[in-house]
Every structure is written in structure tokens, then in C-alpha cells.
N, C-alpha and C positions, 0 to 999 in steps of 0.2 A: 504494500500500500504506500503510495507516494504521499508527500506532505500535503499536496493539494487535495488528495482524496480522503485524508483523515477528517473525522468529525471536528467541527469548530470547538475550541475550548469554551468553557463557561465564561471565562473572563472576556474573551472577544465578543461573545454574544451579548453579555451584560453591558460592556462599554459601548458597543454599537447601539444597543437599544436605548441607552440613556440619552443618546442624541435626540431622541424623540421628545424629551423634555423641552428641547429648543424648538423643534419643528412643530410639535403639537401646541406649544404655548403661543408661538407666533401666528400659527394658523387660526387659533381659537380666539384669543383675546381681542385683537383688532377687529376680527369679523363680528365679534359679539357686541363690542361697545363703541367702536369708532364712529359709525353712522349715528348712533344714539347720542354720543358725546357732541358731535357736530350739530345735530338738530335740536337737542333738548338742553344743552348747556351753553353752546356758543351761538345759538340762534341762526345757524346756517340753514337755508331751505333744503328740503329733502332732495330735490333734483341736483342742486349744487353739491350737497354732501355726497351724493352718489358719484358725481363727476370727479370730485376730489379723490375719493377712494379708488375709483376705476382708473383714473389717469395714472396714479402711482403704480397700480398693478399692470397697466399696459406697458409702462416702462420696464417693469419686471419681466414681462413676456418678451419684450424686445431684446433684453440683455442676456436672458437665460441661455439661448443657443450659443451666444458668443462666449459666455463663461464656460459652457460645456466644452467648446473647442479649445479654449485656453487651458482647461484642466487636462485634456488629452495631450496637449503640447507639453505641459508640465510633467506629466507621467513619462513621456518619451525622453524629455530632457534631463530630468532629475531622478526619475524612478518613483515619485510620490505625488499624490494630490493634496498633501497635508497643508501646504502654505496657504492656499486660498481659504481653506476651512478655518484656519487660525485667525486670519484677518477678519473674516465674517463674524466669528465668535466674539472677538474683542470689540468690534465696532457696533454691533447690533444693540447692546444695552444703552449706549449713549444716544443713538438715534431714537430708540423707543421712548426714553425718558423725555427727549425734546418734543416728540410728537404730542405729548399731553402736558406740555409746559407753556401753553399760550398765556402771555402776560394778561393780568386783569385789565379790564377797560378797553380791550381791543375790539373793534367792530367785527361783524360777521364776515365781511369780505376779507379783511386782513387776517382774521382767525383761520378762514379756509385756506388762504395762501400759506400761512405758517404750517398748518397741519400737512398740507400737500408736500412742501419742501422737506420737512422732517421725515415724513413717512416714506417719501421717495428714497432718501438716504438709507433709512432702516431696511426697506425692501431690497435695496442693492446689497447691503451687508448680509441679509438673509440668503440671497441667491449665491453669494460667494461660498457659503457653507453648504447650502442645500443641494446644489447641483452635483458636486463631487460626492456628497454623502449618499445620494441616490445611486451613483455609479459603483460604489464600493462592493455591494453584495455579489455582483458578477465576478469580481476579482478575488473575493475572500474564499469562495468555494465553488467548484463546478457541479456539485451534487444537487439533484432535483429536490430531494427531501430536506437536505441541510439548508437550502435556501428558504424553504417553507418554515423550518425551525427558526432560522435567524430573523425572518420578517415577522413571524408570529409573535416573538418576544418583543420585537420593536413595537408592534401594535399594542401589546399589553401596556408598555410604557406610554405609548401615544394616548391610549384611552385614559390612563391615569393622569397624564398631563392635561387632557381636555377637561377632566373632572377638577383637577387642581386649579387650573386657570379659569375655567368657565364658571365654577362655583366660588372659588376663592377670590378671584379678581373683583367681581362686584361686591363681595363682602368687605374687602379692604376699602373700596370706594365709599360704601355706605357708612363706614366707621367714622367718617369725618362730616361735620355739619356743612362745611363748605365743599361744594361739588368739585370745584377746580382743584383744591388741595387733595381731595380723595383720589381723583384721577391721576394726579402727579405721583403720589405715594404708591399707588397701584402699579404705575408704569415702572418706577424705579425698582420695586421689589421683583416684579415679573421679569424685567430686563436682566437683572443679576442671575436669577434662576435659569433663564434661557441661555445666557452666556456660559454659565458653568456646565450645563448639559452639553452644549456644543463643543466646549474645550475637551471634555472627557471623550466624546465620540471621535474627535479628530485624531486621537491616539491609535485608532484602529486602522488608519490609512497606512498600509504597509509601504516600506521602502524596497523597491525591486531593483534588479540590475538593469539600469537604463540602457546601457550599451547592448545588452541581450535583447531587450524589447525592440530596439531599433534594428538589430540584425534580423529579428523575426519578421519585421515588416519590409525587409530588403533595403534598409537605410544604412548609411555608413555608421558603423558602431562608434567610431571615434569622433563623430561630428555632432555635438549636442544641438547645433542649430538646424540640423536636418529636420527636427520636429517642427520647426516653424514653417518650413516649406511643405511638409507632408500633410499637416492638418490645416485645411483651408477654411478657417473661420466659420461663418454662418453656413457655408455650403455643406459642411460635414453633417450638421444636424438635419438639414433638409434632404440631403442624399439618403440619410438613414430612414427618414420618413417615407421617401419615395420608394426605396427598394424593398422595405420590409412590410409585407402585408400583416404579419402578426402584430407589429408595432403600431401600425395605423389603426387596426381594430381595437387593440387594448387601450390606446390613447383616447380614441373617440369615446369608448365606454367610460373611462375614468373622468373625462371632461364633462360628460353629461351628468355623471353622479356627483362630481364636484360642484356643478351648477346647482343641483338639488340640495346638497348639504350646505353649500354657501348661502343659499336662500334661507334655509331653516336657521342656520347659525345667526345670520344678521337679523332675522325676525323674532328670535327667542325673547329678547327683552321687550319687544313691542307686544308679543303675545302675553307675556307675564303682566305687563302694565295695563293693557287695554282690554284683553279678552278674559284673563283670569283675575284682573283687577287687583294685582298685588305685585309691586316691583320685586319683592323678595322671592316670588314664585320662580324667577329665572334660575335660582339656585336649585330648587326642587326639580325643575325640568332637566337640568344637567345631571343631577344625581340619578334621576330616572333613566336618562339616556346612557350614562357612562357606566354605572354600577353593573348592569347586565353585560355590557360589552367587556368589561374587565374580567368577568367570570367566564364568559363564553369564548373569548378569543382563542385559547388553546384548543378548544373543541373543533374550531374550524380547521386548524392544522391537522388534527387527527382525521377529520372527514376528507380533507384534500389528499392525504396519503392513501386513503382507501378508494376514492372514486375519481381522483384527479382534481387539479386546482380549478380548471375551467368549469367543471360541473358544480363544484362546491360554491364557486363564485356566483353562478347563475341562481342557485338556491338562495343564497344570502340576499341577492338583489331582489328576487321575487318576494321574499318575506318582508324586506324593507318597504317595497312598494305597497304591499297589502296593508301593513301597519299604518303608513302615512295616509293611505286612502281612508282608513277607518276614522282618522282624526278630523275628517270633513265635518263630522257632527258637532264640533265645537262652534260652528257658525250659529247653530240653534240651541245647543245644550252645553254651554261652557261649564266646566267644573273639574274637580280633581280626578274624575275618571280618566282624563286624558293622559295621566301618567302611566297607565297600563300600556296603551299602544306605543307610547314613547319608549317604554322599556323594551318592548318587542323590537322596535326599530333599532334600539341601541344594540341588542344582541346581534341583529343582522349587520349593523354597521361595522362591527368588529371584523366580520368576514369580508365586507366590501372594502376594507382598508388593507388587511393583511394579504389577501389572496392576489389581487392585481399587483401589489408590490413584490410578491414572491414570483409572479409570472414575468415581471419585467426583466430580471437577470437571465431568465431562460431565453427571452427574446434577444437580449444583447449577445449572449454567448452563441446562440444559434446563428445570428448574423455574422459574428466573428468567424465561426467555422465555415460559413458559406463564402465569405469574402477574403479571409486571411488577414483582416485588419481589426484591431481592438479599438473600438470607439465608444466605450462606455460613457465617457464624459459628454460626448455629443448627443447620445441617446438621453442621458440624464438632463441635459439642458433643454431639449425639446419637451421632455416629459414634465419637467418643473414648470416650463412656460405654459403648457396645457393645463396643469393642475392649478396654477396661479390664475389663469384666465377663467377657468370654471368657477373657482371660489369668488373671484372679483365680480364676475358677471352675475353671480347669485345675489350679491349685495346690490348691484345695479338694478337687477330685476325687481328686488324688493322696493327700492326707492321709486322706480317707475310705477309700481302698483300703489305705493303710498300717494304719489302725486295724482295718479288717475282717480283714486277714490276720495280725494279731498282731505288728506291728512294735514293737521295743523301743527306747525312747529312752535317751539317755545324757548325761552331763555331762562336759565337759573331756576328760581323758585316760582316762576310764572305758572299759573294753572290754566289749562284749556280743556274743552270738552270735544271729543271726537264724535263724528256722525256714525250712525249704524252702518252705513256703507263703508266707511273707512275701517271700522272694526272688522266687518266681514272680509274686506280685502286682506287685512292682516292674517285672519284665520285661514283663508284659502292659500295664502303664500306659505303657510306652515304645513299644509296638508295636501290638497289636491294637486297643486303645481309640482311639488317634489315627487309625488307618486307618478305623475305622467312622465316626468323626465327620467326616472329610474326605469319605468316600464319600457321606454324607448331604448334605454341602454341595453336592456336584456335582448331586444331584437338585434341590435348591432353585435352583441357578443356572440351570436350564432355564427358569425363569420371568422371567429378565431381558430386558426388551423393547427396550432402546436399541441401535441399530447406528450405524455411521459416518454414514449419511445423516441420522439424527435429530439428530446433533451438528453436522455440517458446514453444515446449513441456517442455523445461527446466524451464520456468517461468510461464507456464500456464498449469496446470495439466489436464484441460479439453480438451486441444488440442490433446491429444493422450495418449495412455497407457504407461506412463513412469514407467519403472521398477526401484526399488531401486538400487542405484549404488553399484555394486560389482566388484571386480577385474576380475572375469571371465564372466562378462556380454558380450553377443555377440556384435560383431563390427558392422560397418556401414551397411553391407549387411546381417547381421545375421550369419556371419561365426563364428564358435565357437572359443573362445580364448584359447590359451595354457597358461601355468602358467607364461611364460615370456612376455605375452602380444601380441605375434605374432599370426596370424591367420593360421588355417590349411585348 
């Protein structure tokens, strides 16, 4: 058994999983409170608040493929992706605190500009960490089941982070009479925890033989600058998207599901305040969502080993869609009963997170075997861009629904009354719309072509006729490859 084939040590699995304190915290807390902070503390209109958050995320989408290609270059040049991860981990806490540090007395327009600039910088720091972090599983182990194990425990920590930040963040904010002070303290505490989690995970980025990696790709082993010429910026990410059918399908599914969960995340505080008529209910919503996910996440890994990742992923998605559809009744019957379908959705959400993340390294290694080129960073850049776009557009979709149904903004302690139409719009954004989006993702998932045998052939030559890796090796369905990697 080679070193690459040995099971991952518990230390590596634990340190990699702890990185999700950072990714889960940053994905959860801004999505949960940023729009509400802009509309109900700073007095920014719902549409402008949506534009502020979306514009920062669009920037994230633009730079993620570039960061992915730079990560691949760094791997070929130095043998490690760690440097970018460290920069992101150190810069993010500063930017996160500044996002919620708008000076008192600043008007809505200037407040929106402040938040936009600070959040833009924070999102950039996050991408510097997240893109190589996503790429690491494909390099840490080639084994189909070990990847499931690695990503399952990452999602256990991810769900714990969502609970910690989703429930704890608002509690810190409410501990202060002044809303602005509460938000700032919340941001400082959360930023430090996020940064520490990222720093720990950066330690799992292995240092490989850079010269050997360059030789494997046919580059001069003694020329570190060959990496700059080999990895062609944005083109690498889009080439990966063009040539890999499994990647296109999996990314489309994940973006649709990110749109659904981003919409629910951004709407949770509004549901608590206006549908359940208790701002504190957002904590109960998160406990109901995350506690089952925390318990059930390992079970999805067990199911995936028995029936395959793609089938287990489909089951999780269908359960989530059914649970959110049941919540439509809160339009007419708001009450604590909603915590039950939220809990069912939470159990399914654990599978919707861990299984596609475990499938992504399979897609990356399958592409490497077919092309003879290792481009995990480029895949990770496009993946992170898609994930970011889905979550950001979820918040944008919420603000569009709020504006269309006549939601009224407020500042500080100002009290307003929302119309029944606005409250119904909030309820539907938390139930019917996410259910439809996830149902659509299940239809798309039917086109995913990889199965266990397609992945196991990489580490078990007896499992199938593995061809030597060549740049023009046929793709997933045998379609001939052009010289730029696309299929004809």
C-alpha cells in the first residue's frame, strides 16, 4: 500500500474539517444578518441592500477562477497552496470587523458604500483561503470512500459552525442595547473564530516536490517559472468547465441548491420577526435546522458507501424539497410547528453539503486522469465562484421579493408595520421558492455520469482498463478532445 492509498490520519481529517469553522461562519453570518443590518439598522432600502451584497459577491465570482489558476501556479512553482490560504486567514477578521463598523450618524447612502467596500475586501480574503481549501481533498487522497470520510467530517464541523454563528451571532448582537455596538462586537468575535479555523486548516496543505509535479506535466523541472506559462489564468477554469460534463452537472446542481439555501438563510431573520413575531425565534430556527444535521451527517456517508454518492445525494435533495414545501402552510398557520419541517430539512441539508463536496474531488481526479494535467485549483475557483453566486443571488432574490411585496425599511429603534402581502412574501421565500429550486436541481442531477467504478479505476488498475493519461484522452463519455480540452 502506497502512502497515497493509506487511510487519512485522524489529525489530517480533524485539521481539514476545522477549516469549516471559517467557511461555515463566513457563509452563514453575513447571509443571515447583513441585509437585515443594512435595512433595519442603517436605513438602506431593500433593493439597494440587495445590490450592495450582490455587487460584492459578483466581484467574488469574478476573482475566484483567477485565484484558482494562481493556486495551481503556486503548486507547480513551490509545491504548496498554503501561502494564499494564510493570507486569506489573516486578512478576513479585519475586513469582517470593518464591515459592521459604520460610524454613527452616517446617512444610508454613505453607510451602503462603507459596507460595500469593506465587504468586498472581506470576500476577497475569503476567496484566497476558500479556493485552495476546496482543491485540497483531490490531493490528500485518491480513494473514493476516504474522500467521503474527509468531507463528511468537514460537514459535521460546517453544521456546527452554522449553529454556532447562526444562533450565537444574533445572541451577541442582542446582548447590547445599542444595535450598532452589538453588530460590531459580533463581527469582531466571529472574525477571530473564523480566522483561527482557517489558520488550522491551512496546515493540511501538503508541500510536494514541485520539480516532480512539473516533470509530470512535461514542464522543465528546473524552471519554476514554467508554471506561469503553463497555467493560463481564467482560461484554465473555463476549459475545465467546458471539457468536463460531470463538473458542469455537479456545479449546476450545487448552484441551484445554493440559491435555495441562500434565500432561506437571508430570510430567516425576517421570518422570525414578521411571521413568527419574535426576533429571538431566529435562534430556534437555526437550532432546529442544524441540530439534526449535526447528528445525521455521518449517516449520509454510510449511505453513500452503500448505494453511491450520487444516489444518496438525490435522496437528500428530495427530502429537503419535500420538507420546505410543507412549510408553505406558515402563510396561513404561522406557529412553532414549523420547527419540525425545518428539522427534517436540516437532516437532509447535511447530505446536500457533504455529498457534492465529496463528489467534486472525484470529478477533479477523473479529469486529471483523462487529460494528464492536475488543475484542482482551477476547478476549485470555478466551483467557489458558482457557490458564491448561488448564495449571493439567494439574498438578491429575497430583496426582490421584499421590494415587490411592499416591505418597509426602518432605522435603529424605529417601528413599522408590514402588510399581509409583505409577510406572505417572506413566508413563501422561506418555503415554496426553495422547494422549487431544489426540485429543479434533482432533475439536473440525473445527468451526472460518474459512478464508483469510474473513480476506483484510478487507484485500482484491475477495476477497469485505465489508459495512460494524455492531454487528448477522450472525456467522460468518450467524446474526442480538441487541443484546448473542449469536446467536439
